[in-house]
N, C-alpha and C positions, 0 to 999 in steps of 0.2 A: 633660453633653453639651448644647451649645447647641440651641435649638429648630430653627434652620435645618438643622443636621446631622441632628437627630432626624427632622424632616419628610422630608428627602432619603432617609434610611435606610429609614424605614417605606414611603415611596412606592416606592423602588427594590425593596424586598423583595416588596411586593405585586405590582408589575408583572412582576418577574422570575419569581415563582411562576406567574403567569398565562401568561407566555411559555413557561416550562418545561412546564407542563401541555399547552399547545397543541402544542409540539414532540413531546412524548411521544405524544400522541394521534395526531398526523399520522404519526409513525413506525410506530405499531402498526397503524393502518388501512392504510398502504402495505404493510407486511409481510404482513398477512392477505390483502390483495387479490392480491399476487403469488403467495402460496402457493396460493390458490384457483385462480388462472389456471394455474399449473404443474400442479396436481392434475388439472385438466381435460385438459391435454395428455397426462398420463400415462394418464388414463382413456381418452382417444381412441386412444392407441397400443395399450392393452390390448384395446379393442373391435375395432380393425382387425385385430389379430393373431388374435383369436377368429374373426372372419369368414373370415380366410384358412384357419384350421384347419378350419372347417366346410365349406369348398369342396372337393369331391372331387378336383379336378385338382391342388390344391396339397398339397404334402407338407412335411415338416420341412426337407428340403434346399433346397427352393425358398424357403421362409421365411427360412432362413439366408442364402441368396444375396441376397435382397431387403435384409436388414438390413446385409449387408456392403457391398453396392455402391450402394444408394440413399442419397443425402445425407439427414441427419436433424438437426433442431434440438436433439435431446436429446444432451447431453454425458455421456460415461461411461455409456452405456446398457447395461442388462442385461435380457434377456428369458428368462423361465423359464415353460415350459408343462408342466404335469403332467397326463398322460392316464391317468386311473384306469380308464377303460373297457377300454383295450387294453394297459395296463401299460407305456406308453411315456412318456419324458420328453424335452423339448426345452430345451436350454440354449444361450443366446447371450450373450456378453460382448464389448463393444468392447475393443480392444487395451489401452486405458488403464483399463478398468474392472476392479475387483477382484471375483472370484467370491465368492458367498456361498451359504449353505445356507438353503433355505426350511424354517423350523421348524414344528413341529406347532402352535405358538401362532398363527402366521400363517395356516396352513391352517384352523384352527378359527374364527378371526375372519372369514376370507373366506367360510366356509360359512354365514354368517348371512343371506345373501341380498342384501347390499349391499356396495359397494366398501369395502375396508379400507385406510386410508392409514397409513403408518408410515415411520420413519427407519431407514436402515442404512448404515453407513460414510459418514456425512455426506451421504448421498443421500436424496432423497425416493422413496418407492415406493408402489405400489398393488397390491392383490391382489383378483381377482374370481373367482367360481365360476360355471360354466355347466353345468347338468344337464338332460338330457332323455332320451328313450328310446334315442337313438343315441350321445350324447356325455356325457362327464363330465370337464370341464376345470377346472383352477385355473391362472390366468395371473397372473404376477407381473412387473411392469415397474418398474425402478429407474433413476434418472438424476440427474445433478447439475445444479441450476438455477444456472448461472453468471451468467445475466442478473440474477437476483434478488440475488445476492451483490454484483455490481458496482453495481447501482442503489442498494441499501441503503447501501453504503459511501459512494457519492456523496451520497445523501440525508443520511446522518449528518454528513458534512463540511459540507454546506450548512446544516443545522439548527444545528450547533455554531457555525459562523461567524456566522449570523444571530443566534443567542442572545447571543454575545459582543458583537456590534455593538449589539444591542438593549439589553443591560445598560449599555453605555457611554452610549448615547443617553438611557436612562432616568436614569442618574446625573446627567448634564449637565442635562437638562430638569427633573429633580426639584430640583436645586440652584437653578436659575433660578426655578422656581416658588416654592420656599421663600423665596428672597430677595425676591420680589415681595410675599409676605405679611409677612415680617419688616421690610421697609423701612418700611411704614406703622406697625408697632408701634414700631420704633426711633425714628421721628419723634415718635410719641406720648410715648415715654419721654424723649426729648431735650427736648421742650417742657415736660413735667411737671417735669423736673429744674430748669428755669429759672423755674418758678412759685414764688413765695414770697409772704410777707405784703406785701412792697413791690411785687411785680409780679403781684398777684392778678387783674389784668384780662386777662392772657393766656388765650387759649382755643385749643382744638384745631380744626383745619380738618376739617369734616365731609365735604367733597367732594360729588360728585353721584351716586356709586354707591349704589344702594339695597341695601347688603349689611350683614354683621355688623360690619364695621369702622366704617361710618357710625353704626350703632346704638351701638357702644362709644364713639365720639367724642362723640355726643350725650349719652350717659349720663354720661361724665366731665365734659362741660361743665355739665350740670345739677348735678352734684355740686359742681363748683367755684362755680357761682352760689350754691348754698345755703351753702357754706362761707364765701364772701365776704360774704354777707348776715349770717351768724352772727358773723364777725369784726368787721364794721362795727358790728353791734349791741353786741357785747362792748366794742369800743373806745369807743363812745358811752357805754355803761353805766359803764365805768371812769372816763372823763372826768367824767361827771356826778356819779358817786359821790364822786370825789375833791373836786370843787368843793363838793358839798353837805356833805361831812364837814369840809372845811377852813373853811367859813364860820362855823359855830358855834364851832369851836376857835379861830379867829382872834379872834372876838368875846369868848370867855372870856379869852383871853390878854391882849387889849387892856384889858378891864375890870379884870383883876387888876393889870396894870401901872399903870393910872391910880389904882387904890385904894391901891397901895403907894408911890406917889410921895411922899406926905406923910401926916402923922398926921391921922386923921379921927375924927369922933364916931361913936357907935354907930348913929345913924340913917342916916348916910351909908354906913357899912359894911353895914348891913342892906339898904339899897337896892341896893348893888352885888351883894351875895350873892343877892338875889332875882332880879336880872337874869341873874346867872350861872346860877342854878337853872333859869330858863326855857330858857337855851341848852343846859344839860345835859339837860333833859327832851327838847328837840327832837333833840339828838344821840342820846339813848337810843332815841327812837322811830325815828329814821333807821337806827340800827344794827340794831334788831329787824326792821325792814322788809327791810333788806338780807339778814339771816340767813334770813328767810322766803323771799325770792326765791331765794337760793342753795339752800335746802332743796328747793324744788319744781323747781329747774332741774337738780339733780344726781341721783344714784342714790337711789331710795327703796325699795330692796329690803326694808329693815327696817321700813317704815311699816305700821302695823296697819290692816287692812281689816276692816270689820265691816258688819253690816246697819244701815242708817240709815233711821229714819222721817223722811222729809222734812217732813211736816206738823209734827211735834214740833220739828224744827230751826227752822222758820220761826216757830213760836209763841213761841220764846224771845227773838225780836228786840225786841219792845216794851219788855220789862223791862230788857234789857241796854242798849238805847239811852237809856233814862231815867237809867241810872247814869252815862252819859257826860255827858248834859246834861238837866236836868229839862224843858227846853222842847221836846225832841225828842218827836214823836208818830208812832207807826207803826201803821197800820191794816192788818189782815190780812183778806183775802177769799178765799173758796174757790169755784171754778167746776168743774162736772162732776166732783164728788168721786166716786171709785169706791166700789162697795159693799163690796168685799173690802179688808181692811186690808193684805193682802200687796201690793196694787198701789201702796201708798205707800212701799214699801221699795226702796232701792237699795243697792248694795254700794260702799263707798268709805271714805275716812277722814273721820270725823265732824268732827274739829277743823279740818281744812283746808277742808272744805265750808262749815262755819259761818263760818270766817274770810273766805272769798271772798264769801259772800252778805252778811255783816255789813258788809264794806268798802263794797259798793255801796249798801246801805241807809243806812249812815252818811253817804255822800256825798249821797244824796238828801235827807236831813234837813238837812245843812249848807247845801246850795245852794237849798233851797226857801224862798221868802219867808215862808211860814207855819211853817217848820221841821217840816213833815209829809211823810211818805212813805207811799205806798199800795202794799202788796205783795199781788199776786193769784196764787194758786196754782191751776193748772189741769192737766188731764191729757189726753193724746192716747193713741192706741193703743200707741205705742212710747216716748213721752217724758213726762217731768214738766217742766212749764213754770212758771218763776217770773218774773213780770213785776213790775218795781219802777218806780213812777211818781213823779215829783216835779213841783213847780210852780216850778222855778227859772228862771234867765235863758235856758236853752237853750245848745246848743253850735253854734258856727259850722261850716259844712259842711267847710271846709278843716281844721278841728281834729278832726273825727270820725275820720279815718284815722290819727291820731297819739295818740289818748287812751290807748291801751293800751301805748304806749312808756314804758319806765322813765324817771322824772324829768320827763316831759312835763307842762307846765301851760300852759293857755291864758292869754294876757295879760289877757283880759277877766274871767278868774275869779280872778286872784291877789289882787284886792282884797277878795274875799269871805272867804276863810279861808286859813290857812297850811297847808302840807303839803309832803311830799317828792315827790309825784307817783308813788308806787309802788303805791298801793292797787289801781288798776284793772289794772295789769300783773300783780300778784300774783294777783288774782281770775281773770284770763283763763287764766293758767298752771294754776291749780288746777282750774278747770272743764275745761280741755283734757285734763288727766291723767285725768279721769273720763269722757272721750270726749264731753264736752258742748260747747256753743257759747254765745257771748254776742253778741247783736246790739243795736244802739243805734238808737233813733228819737228825733229831737229837732227842736223848732221854737223859733226865737228868740222870747222873750217868753212862750211858752206852757209849756214844760217838756221834760223828757227822760224816756224810758222805756228801761230796760235789760231785755232778755228773755233769761233763762237757760234753756237747754233741755238736760236731762240724760237720756240714754237709760235706759229701765228694763232692769236686768240681771237675768237669771235666776240661780239658784244654780249652775247648770252653767257660767256664764260668769264666776264669781268668780275662778277661777284665771287666766283669760285677762286680766282686768283687773289682777290682781297682777303678771303677767308684763309687761304694757305699762307699768305704773308703774315697775317695776324697771329696764326698759330705758331709760326716759327719765331 
């Protein structure tokens, strides 16, 4: 069932039930009110008859004459007087009234000191008892409340008519109301169907109403903005990766074509193979970097998470950087070192964390004029901070916002060292997976500082980190 019909049905059922309860309540209260009023008339008739019976100059015959000749609003009236003191009974029935017998049950109920109301032959009746030293009467009055029957029939017709009209109006207004809601959703659906990778700039109109539909439109637009940014980043990544991969492959192919064009001596072949080997190493490094980027960008549900001593991780840097180049020099400094060793432990993937920090330290050594990097390990209440300083040429302000983009390389730095431009992007993603941040401070001609901040995780938060990495 479509939502507009479902809304109409639910809305109509709710309002119909409310109307039905209102009609039933109104009918019940009207019925009880009329019954109480007619019972008062019966009781007044019984009381006036009792007063006549207690008047010495009035007798049964005079009372009969009054009931026969005097007009009365009581229809099909019956008057029964039982005189137990003198053993006499008075019975009067209108010509259209059907006689009845006063049963012992009625007499016993009337003898309890208050009026007893009951039904007999579709008529309402009341029985009262009066006892003193001179009199002992039980008076029973019965009559047909034709006014109540007529009024309740009219009321029933009015309520049924109003109920049917109300249901029709509710169905109509409910359908209009549902259309007003569905129209906005239909417009959302129509626009979303036309949004594709070629028309990703289309957005939903949020309107001026501060309601849930506006919030939904804003949320969808925010989602589309994030998706568009992700697609643009992916498109740039693929374009750059294709270019970076094709360059060494084209170089290898061209060098092999040149080498095979004619016979060459062993020295010329060796020179060509060494050049091809350099391109193969560059291609291998690029492929490894791309695989690392893909690894930390996709699902990492199977990645092992362990307790990592961050100080031991940093202390491995000097020796490993020496293996890359003997001229690289890494100095380690500690500030505000905590007394407890547990404060140095974080939960994460040791290999990825080491790779991220090593990439930044390696860059610091490459770009420093003296090939030295200074690594400062400090601690705050909730974070471990790793600051990596170099004395390189610095980074231009307009380049700072792009240095973490894949394959981005500043023009003024390309003359220093060769690279694919993936190291910082990989490091940022790895630190982000560990809920950390990387900030950069740089001055031209002075140097650059990368500050890595990783939150201290408790053992109880180990599972939350695992879940976060798996989702990413």
